[in-house]
PAZAPA-4460 file (N, C-alpha, C; in steps of 0.05 Angstrom, whole numbers, plus 32768, in hexadecimal, padded with zeros to 4 digits):
% residues 202
    n_x    n_y    n_z   ca_x   ca_y   ca_z    c_x    c_y    c_z   seq   type   mol
   7DA9   7955   7B4A   7DA3   7958   7B6B   7D85   7968   7B6F     1      M     A
   7D7A   7968   7B83   7D65   7979   7B8C   7D61   7988   7B9B     2      A     A
   7D4A   799C   7B8A   7D45   79AC   7B8F   7D3C   79B6   7BA8     3      K     A
   7D4C   79CB   7BBC   7D40   79D7   7BD9   7D2C   79E7   7BD9     4      L     A
   7D0D   79E2   7BE3   7CF9   79E8   7BDD   7CF0   79F9   7BF2     5      S     A
   7CE3   7A1C   7BEA   7CDE   7A23   7C09   7CC5   7A28   7C0C     6      L     A
   7CBA   7A23   7C26   7CA0   7A1A   7C2C   7C8B   7A3C   7C13     7      P     A
   7C7B   7A38   7C0C   7C6C   7A50   7BFC   7C5F   7A5D   7C10     8      S     A
   7C58   7A7A   7C13   7C3E   7A8A   7C23   7C2C   7A86   7C20     9      F     A
   7C1B   7A77   7C2B   7C02   7A79   7C2A   7BE6   7A8B   7C1C    10      P     A
   7BF2   7A9E   7C0E   7BE1   7AB3   7C0C   7BC2   7AA8   7C05    11      F     A
   7BBC   7A95   7BF4   7BAC   7A88   7BF4   7B96   7A86   7C0C    12      E     A
   7B9E   7A7C   7C1F   7B89   7A78   7C41   7B8A   7A96   7C4E    13      K     A
   7B9E   7AAA   7C3B   7B99   7AC1   7C45   7B86   7ACD   7C43    14      I     A
   7B7D   7ACC   7C30   7B6E   7AD6   7C15   7B5A   7ACF   7C1B    15      E     A
   7B4F   7AA8   7C31   7B3E   7AA2   7C2C   7B33   7AB0   7C4D    16      A     A
   7B41   7ABC   7C5B   7B39   7AC4   7C75   7B2C   7ADF   7C70    17      I     A
   7B13   7AEB   7C7C   7B05   7AFF   7C80   7B1A   7B10   7C8F    18      G     A
   7B11   7B2B   7C85   7B18   7B49   7C83   7B20   7B4D   7CAB    19      R     A
   7B0C   7B43   7CB2   7B16   7B4E   7CC9   7B25   7B3B   7CDE    20      V     A
   7B2D   7B1E   7CD1   7B39   7B0E   7CD7   7B5E   7B16   7CD4    21      Q     A
   7B57   7B1F   7CBA   7B73   7B2A   7CB1   7B82   7B47   7CBB    22      R     A
   7B6E   7B55   7CC6   7B66   7B6F   7CD8   7B79   7B66   7CF9    23      I     A
   7B73   7B50   7CFB   7B75   7B46   7D11   7B92   7B3B   7D18    24      L     A
   7B97   7B31   7D00   7BA9   7B29   7CFD   7BC4   7B30   7CF9    25      I     A
   7BC3   7B51   7CE5   7BD3   7B5D   7CEA   7BD5   7B77   7D02    26      C     A
   7BC2   7B73   7D0F   7BC7   7B80   7D25   7BD5   7B6B   7D40    27      V     A
   7BCD   7B50   7D3E   7BD6   7B40   7D4D   7BF9   7B3F   7D4D    28      G     A
   7C0A   7B42   7D27   7C24   7B44   7D1E   7C34   7B57   7D33    29      L     A
   7C1D   7B71   7D26   7C2B   7B8C   7D35   7C31   7B90   7D51    30      F     A
   7C1B   7B82   7D60   7C1F   7B7F   7D7A   7C36   7B6A   7D89    31      L     A
   7C41   7B5D   7D72   7C50   7B47   7D7D   7C73   7B56   7D72    32      V     A
   7C73   7B68   7D5A   7C81   7B72   7D55   7C8D   7B8A   7D68    33      L     A
   7C6B   7B9A   7D72   7C71   7BAB   7D7C   7C86   7BA2   7D99    34      A     A
   7C77   7B90   7DB0   7C7C   7B87   7DC3   7C98   7B7B   7DBD    35      G     A
   7C9E   7B6C   7DAB   7CB8   7B67   7DAB   7CD1   7B80   7DA8    36      S     A
   7CCE   7B96   7DA4   7CD0   7BAE   7D98   7CDB   7BBC   7DB8    37      F     A
   7CC9   7BBC   7DC4   7CC6   7BCA   7DE5   7CD6   7BB4   7DEE    38      Y     A
   7CCE   7B9C   7DF2   7CE1   7B86   7E09   7CFF   7B89   7DF6    39      Y     A
   7D06   7B83   7DE3   7D23   7B78   7DD5   7D34   7B96   7DDC    40      L     A
   7D19   7BA7   7DCE   7D37   7BBF   7DCC   7D2C   7BDB   7DDC    41      I     A
   7D1A   7BE6   7DD8   7D0F   7BFE   7DE9   7D15   7BF4   7E0C    42      Y     A
   7D0D   7BE2   7E17   7D15   7BE3   7E2E   7D26   7BE0   7E3A    43      M     A
   7D3F   7BCD   7E26   7D57   7BD6   7E35   7D60   7BF1   7E2F    44      P     A
   7D5D   7BFE   7E14   7D6D   7C15   7E16   7D67   7C2B   7E2A    45      K     A
   7D43   7C31   7E2A   7D42   7C35   7E3E   7D48   7C3D   7E66    46      S     A
   7D50   7C22   7E64   7D5C   7C17   7E7D   7D7B   7C25   7E7B    47      A     A
   7D8A   7C22   7E60   7D9E   7C2C   7E5A   7DA0   7C46   7E5D    48      E     A
   7D8D   7C57   7E4B   7D87   7C75   7E4E   7D80   7C82   7E74    49      I     A
   7D72   7C71   7E83   7D6F   7C77   7EA2   7D7F   7C77   7EAE    50      N     A
   7D99   7C62   7EAB   7DAD   7C60   7EAF   7DC9   7C78   7EAF    51      E     A
   7DC3   7C7D   7E9A   7DD8   7C98   7E92   7DCB   7CBA   7E9A    52      L     A
   7DB0   7CB1   7E96   7DA3   7CC9   7EA3   7DAB   7CD9   7EBD    53      R     A
   7DAD   7CB8   7ECA   7DAE   7CBA   7EF0   7DD2   7CBD   7EF0    54      D     A
   7DE0   7CAE   7EE3   7DFD   7CB4   7EE4   7DFB   7CDE   7ED4    55      E     A
   7DEC   7CE6   7EC6   7DF3   7CF7   7EBE   7DE7   7D19   7ED8    56      Y     A
   7DCE   7D09   7EE0   7DCF   7D1B   7EFB   7DDF   7D13   7F15    57      D     A
   7DF0   7D01   7F14   7DFF   7CFC   7F2E   7E1F   7D0B   7F27    58      M     A
   7E1F   7D16   7F04   7E3C   7D20   7F04   7E2D   7D43   7F08    59      L     A
   7E1A   7D42   7EFF   7E1A   7D64   7EFF   7E11   7D5C   7F20    60      Q     A
   7E0B   7D58   7F2C   7E10   7D60   7F4C   7E28   7D60   7F53    61      G     A
   7E3F   7D46   7F4B   7E57   7D4F   7F52   7E60   7D68   7F49    62      K     A
   7E5F   7D72   7F30   7E67   7D8C   7F13   7E5F   7D9C   7F28    63      L     A
   7E42   7DA5   7F3C   7E40   7DBB   7F48   7E45   7DBA   7F5D    64      F     A
   7E59   7DA5   7F6E   7E67   7DA2   7F85   7E7B   7DAD   7F82    65      T     A
   7E85   7DA5   7F6D   7EA1   7DA5   7F6A   7E9F   7DC7   7F66    66      A     A
   7E8F   7DCF   7F58   7E8A   7DF2   7F4F   7E92   7DFF   7F66    67      R     A
   7E7A   7DF7   7F79   7E76   7E06   7F8F   7E96   7E05   7FA2    68      Q     A
   7EA4   7DEA   7FA5   7EBA   7DED   7FB2   7ECF   7E04   7FA9    69      A     A
   7ECC   7DFE   7F84   7EE3   7E12   7F7F   7EE5   7E2D   7F7F    70      A     A
   7EC6   7E2F   7F84   7EBC   7E54   7F8B   7EC3   7E58   7FB3    71      E     A
   7EC2   7E40   7FBE   7EC8   7E46   7FD8   7EE9   7E44   7FDB    72      N     A
   7EEA   7E39   7FCC   7F0B   7E34   7FCB   7F1B   7E4F   7FC4    73      L     A
   7F15   7E5E   7FAB   7F18   7E83   7FAB   7F19   7E8F   7FC3    74      E     A
   7EFF   7E86   7FD2   7EF8   7E97   7FE7   7F0D   7E98   7FFC    75      Q     A
   7F0F   7E77   8007   7F1F   7E6B   8011   7F3D   7E76   8014    76      F     A
   7F4F   7E7C   7FF6   7F6A   7E7B   7FEA   7F6B   7EA6   7FF1    77      E     A
   7F4B   7EA9   7FF3   7F49   7EC9   7FF2   7F4F   7ECD   800D    78      K     A
   7F4B   7EC7   801F   7F49   7EBC   803E   7F63   7EC3   804D    79      E     A
   7F69   7EAD   803F   7F8D   7E9F   8049   7FA1   7EB3   8041    80      Y     A
   7F9E   7EC1   8028   7FAD   7ED1   8028   7FA2   7EEB   8039    81      G     A
   7F90   7EF4   8033   7F85   7F10   804D   7F98   7F07   8065    82      E     A
   7F8F   7EEB   806E   7F9A   7EE7   8083   7FBD   7EE4   8088    83      A     A
   7FC7   7EDA   8073   7FE2   7EDB   8077   7FF2   7EF8   8070    84      Q     A
   7FDC   7F07   8064   7FE1   7F22   8066   7FF0   7F3A   807E    85      L     A
   7FCC   7F33   808E   7FCE   7F39   80AB   7FDF   7F34   80BE    86      K     A
   7FE1   7F19   80C3   7FF8   7F0E   80C9   8011   7F13   80CA    87      F     A
   8022   7F1C   80B2   8041   7F22   80AA   8040   7F42   80B7    88      K     A
   801F   7F50   80AC   8021   7F64   80C4   8026   7F67   80CF    89      L     A
   8020   7F56   80EB   801A   7F56   8104   8032   7F4D   8111    90      A     A
   803F   7F39   80FF   8068   7F37   8106   8075   7F55   8100    91      L     A
   8070   7F60   80F5   807A   7F78   80F2   8077   7F86   8103    92      Q     A
   8052   7F8C   810F   804F   7F99   812A   805C   7F8D   814B    93      L     A
   806B   7F77   8144   806E   7F68   8157   808C   7F5D   815D    94      L     A
   809F   7F6F   816E   80BB   7F68   816F   80C3   7F47   8174    95      P     A
   80D9   7F43   8173   80E1   7F25   8178   80F3   7F30   8193    96      D     A
   80FD   7F23   819D   8109   7F22   81BC   811E   7F2D   81BA    97      K     A
   812E   7F2C   81A0   814E   7F41   819B   813D   7F5D   8195    98      R     A
   8123   7F65   8198   811D   7F7F   8190   8114   7F8B   81A7    99      E     A
   810D   7F7B   81BF   8100   7F87   81D1   810C   7FA1   81E3   100      I     A
   812B   7F97   81E3   813C   7FAD   81F0   813A   7FBF   81E1   101      P     A
   813F   7FC8   81CB   8145   7FE0   81BD   8125   7FEB   81BF   102      S     A
   810E   7FE3   81BC   80F2   7FEA   81C1   80F0   8001   81D8   103      L     A
   80F5   7FEC   81F3   80F8   7FF3   8204   8103   8015   8208   104      L     A
   8122   800F   8206   8132   8023   8200   8128   803E   81EE   105      E     A
   8112   8035   81DB   8109   8044   81C7   80E8   8053   81DB   106      S     A
   80DF   8047   81E8   80C8   8050   8203   80D6   8068   8211   107      V     A
   80EF   805F   8220   80FC   806F   8230   8107   808A   821E   108      T     A
   8113   8081   820E   811B   809C   81FE   810B   80AC   81F6   109      R     A
   80E8   80A5   81E7   80D8   80B5   81EA   80C3   80CA   81FF   110      S     A
   80CD   80BB   821A   80D0   80C3   8236   80E6   80E2   823B   111      G     A
   80F3   80DD   8233   8109   80EB   822F   8105   8105   822B   112      K     A
   8101   80FC   820A   8109   810D   81FA   80E2   811F   81FF   113      E     A
   80DA   8118   8208   80B5   8126   820B   80BA   8137   822A   114      S     A
   80D5   8136   8237   80D3   814B   8252   80D1   8137   8267   115      G     A
   80D2   811A   8269   80C4   811B   8284   80D5   8106   828F   116      L     A
   80D8   8104   82A5   80EE   80F5   82BC   80E0   80D2   82C7   117      E     A
   80EF   80C6   82BC   80DC   80A8   82C8   80F0   809F   82DC   118      F     A
   80DA   809E   82F1   80E1   809D   830A   80D7   8078   8313   119      K     A
   80CE   8068   82FF   80D3   8053   82FA   80D1   8043   82DA   120      L     A
   80E3   802E   82D7   80D7   801C   82BD   80DE   8007   82C6   121      F     A
   80CB   7FF3   82C5   80D3   7FDF   82C9   80C8   7FC8   82BF   122      Q     A
   80D3   7FB7   82B0   80BD   7FA0   82A2   80B9   7F8C   82B3   123      P     A
   80A2   7F82   82A8   8098   7F68   82B1   8097   7F52   82B3   124      S     A
   808F   7F38   82B2   8097   7F28   82A9   8080   7F1F   828F   125      G     A
   8086   7F0A   827D   8080   7F07   825D   8062   7F01   826A   126      E     A
   804B   7F03   825E   8038   7EF2   8258   802D   7EDF   8243   127      V     A
   802C   7EC5   8239   8030   7EBC   8225   800E   7EBC   821C   128      T     A
   8007   7EC4   81F9   7FEF   7EC3   81F7   7FED   7EBA   81E1   129      K     A
   7FEF   7EA2   81D6   7FF4   7E91   81BD   8013   7E96   81B3   130      G     A
   800C   7EA1   8193   8026   7EA6   818D   803D   7EC3   8191   131      F     A
   802F   7ECF   819D   8039   7EE8   81AE   803A   7EE5   81CE   132      Y     A
   8051   7EFE   81DC   8050   7EF8   81F4   8046   7F17   81FB   133      A     A
   8037   7F27   8213   8034   7F3E   8219   804C   7F43   822B   134      E     A
   805C   7F59   8224   806B   7F66   8240   8061   7F7E   8248   135      I     A
   8054   7F7B   8266   804F   7F91   826E   806D   7FA9   827F   136      P     A
   806C   7FB6   8279   8083   7FD3   828F   806F   7FE1   829A   137      V     A
   8078   7FDD   82B3   8069   7FEF   82C5   8087   8011   82C1   138      N     A
   8076   8027   82BC   8080   8041   82BF   8075   8050   82D4   139      I     A
   8087   805C   82DE   8077   8076   82EA   8094   808F   82E2   140      Q     A
   8081   80A4   82D4   808B   80B7   82D1   8083   80DD   82E1   141      I     A
   8090   80EE   82D8   8087   810A   82D9   8097   8119   82C7   142      S     A
   807C   8130   82C2   8086   8144   82B2   805F   8156   82AE   143      G     A
   8064   8160   829F   804D   8170   8292   803D   816C   8281   144      G     A
   8020   8177   8281   800E   8167   827A   800D   8160   8254   145      Y     A
   8023   817C   8249   802A   8176   8236   8036   8164   822B   146      H     A
   804F   8160   823E   8065   814C   8242   805C   812E   823E   147      N     A
   8040   812F   8254   8038   810B   8250   8025   810B   8230   148      L     A
   801F   8120   8233   8008   8114   8217   8021   8115   81FC   149      A     A
   803B   8128   81FE   8051   811A   81EA   805A   810A   81E8   150      M     A
   8060   80F3   8202   806A   80DF   8208   8057   80CF   81FE   151      F     A
   803D   80CE   81FF   802D   80B3   81F8   8021   80B4   81DE   152      F     A
   8029   80CE   81D6   8027   80D5   81B3   803D   80C3   81A5   153      D     A
   804F   80C7   81B5   8065   80B6   81A5   806E   8094   81AD   154      R     A
   8060   8098   81BC   805E   8072   81C4   804C   8069   81B3   155      V     A
   8037   807C   81A8   8022   806B   8194   802F   8067   817A   156      A     A
   8047   8084   816E   8051   8086   8160   8069   806A   8153   157      R     A
   8071   805F   816C   8084   8046   8164   807E   8038   8152   158      L     A
   8090   8023   8145   8082   801B   8130   8082   8005   8137   159      S     A
   808B   7FF7   8151   807B   7FE5   8163   8060   7FEB   8178   160      R     A
   8055   7FD2   8177   803A   7FD7   818B   8041   7FE1   81A6   161      I     A
   803A   7FF1   81B5   803B   7FF7   81D1   801C   8002   81D5   162      V     A
   8011   7FF4   81F1   7FF9   8002   81F6   7FFF   8009   820E   163      N     A
   7FFB   8024   821A   7FFC   8035   8238   7FDD   802D   823B   164      I     A
   7FDE   801B   824D   7FC8   8011   8265   7FCD   801E   828A   165      M     A
   7FB5   8026   828C   7FB7   8020   82AC   7FC4   803C   82B3   166      N     A
   7FBE   8056   82A8   7FC7   806D   82A8   7FB6   8074   82C3   167      L     A
   7FCE   8081   82D6   7FC0   809C   82EA   7FD2   80AC   82EA   168      S     A
   7FC3   80B8   82E9   7FD2   80DF   82F7   7FCE   80EE   8308   169      L     A
   7FE3   80FC   8312   7FE1   8108   8331   7FF5   811E   832D   170      K     A
   7FEA   8128   8340   8001   8147   8347   800E   8140   8351   171      S     A
   802D   814C   8349   8045   8144   8356   8045   8159   8372   172      A     A
   803C   8155   8387   804C   8165   83A1   8039   817F   839D   173      G     A
   8026   8183   8392   8017   819E   8398   8020   81B0   837A   174      G     A
   8031   81A5   836B   8033   81BC   8358   8024   81B8   8339   175      T     A
   8012   81C4   8337   8001   81C0   8324   800C   81B3   830C   176      A     A
   801B   81C8   82FE   802E   81C0   82EA   803A   81A3   82E6   177      A     A
   8044   8198   82FC   8050   8188   82F8   803D   816F   82F9   178      I     A
   803F   814D   82F3   8030   8137   82F5   8038   8124   82F1   179      L     A
   8038   8117   8305   8043   80F1   830A   802C   80E4   82FE   180      N     A
   8039   80D1   82EF   8026   80BF   82D9   8034   80A6   82E2   181      A     A
   8020   8090   82EB   8029   8072   82E6   8011   8066   82D2   182      S     A
   801F   8055   82C6   801F   8045   82B8   8019   8032   82B0   183      C     A
   8010   801C   8296   8022   8002   828C   801E   8005   826E   184      V     A
   8049   8009   8270   803E   8009   824A   804B   7FD9   8249   185      A     A
   8038   7FDD   8234   8032   7FC0   8232   8037   7FB7   8212   186      R     A
   8047   7FAF   820D   8054   7FAB   81F1   8059   7F8B   81E9   187      T     A
   805F   7F7E   81DB   8052   7F6C   81CD   8072   7F56   81C6   188      Y     A
   8077   7F49   81BE   8088   7F3B   81AC   8083   7F1B   819E   189      R     A
   8089   7F15   818D   8083   7EF8   8178   808E   7EEA   818A   190      F     A
   8083   7ED1   8191   8097   7EB9   819A   8099   7EA4   8180   191      L     A
   80BB   7EA5   8182   80BF   7E97   8168   80CB   7E7F   8173   192      E     A
   80BE   7E63   8160   80B9   7E4D   8162   80D1   7E3F   815F   193      V     A
   80D5   7E32   816F   80F1   7E25   8172   80EC   7E0E   8162   194      A     A
   810D   7E0B   8153   8109   7DF5   8142   80FA   7DD9   8141   195      P     A
   8103   7DD1   815F   80EE   7DB5   8161   80D8   7DB1   8169   196      A     A
   80CD   7DCC   8178   80AC   7DC9   8171   80A6   7DD3   8157   197      A     A
   80AB   7DE5   8146   80A5   7DDA   812D   80A7   7DC2   811D   198      A     A
   80C4   7DB3   8127   80B6   7D90   8114   80A3   7D8C   811D   199      G     A
   80AA   7D88   8137   8089   7D7C   8146   8072   7D81   8137   200      A     A
   8070   7DA0   8135   804A   7DA6   8126   804A   7D9E   810B   201      Q     A
   8061   7D99   80F8   805E   7D9B   80E1   804E   7D76   80DD   202      Q     A
***
């Protein structure tokens, strides 16, 4: 059986080459190896590293945006909670339709308890203002100055909102102690949403 012989490395020929040529050969081999490493290993890895770096920067941007959104969400939730609280408080101050007669009765009772004489107590038509309606009441009353002041103070202390507007005072027939007062007592009521309308809004 024939033996397989490997080609021998020509060390003798290399020894015969001059020193400068051997240095050039070594430099050439180094450049070939370095070039192979650069093109076959470094460049693909470098491209992959750049892609990863770009993806990292993109994720960092998304993270920053998400953190900003989270901070804004907390602020929005806080503002929404405050708005809900204010709205509930407003609803407590605004009577519904069923409470309007008792509220107007409270106004007249406050006037009588203050020693005033009612000459006119005339509710006018409602004026719709979004989620509430204004109910103006034309009032003409007669009494002393302190009685009038007591009446207005009692109206201001009612649990529901009643604003006194367009106040006019005149002396009652030359009697300085008695005054005729005319004003508009404006109260408000919450507008209930009908079931059909509420379903249409959803």
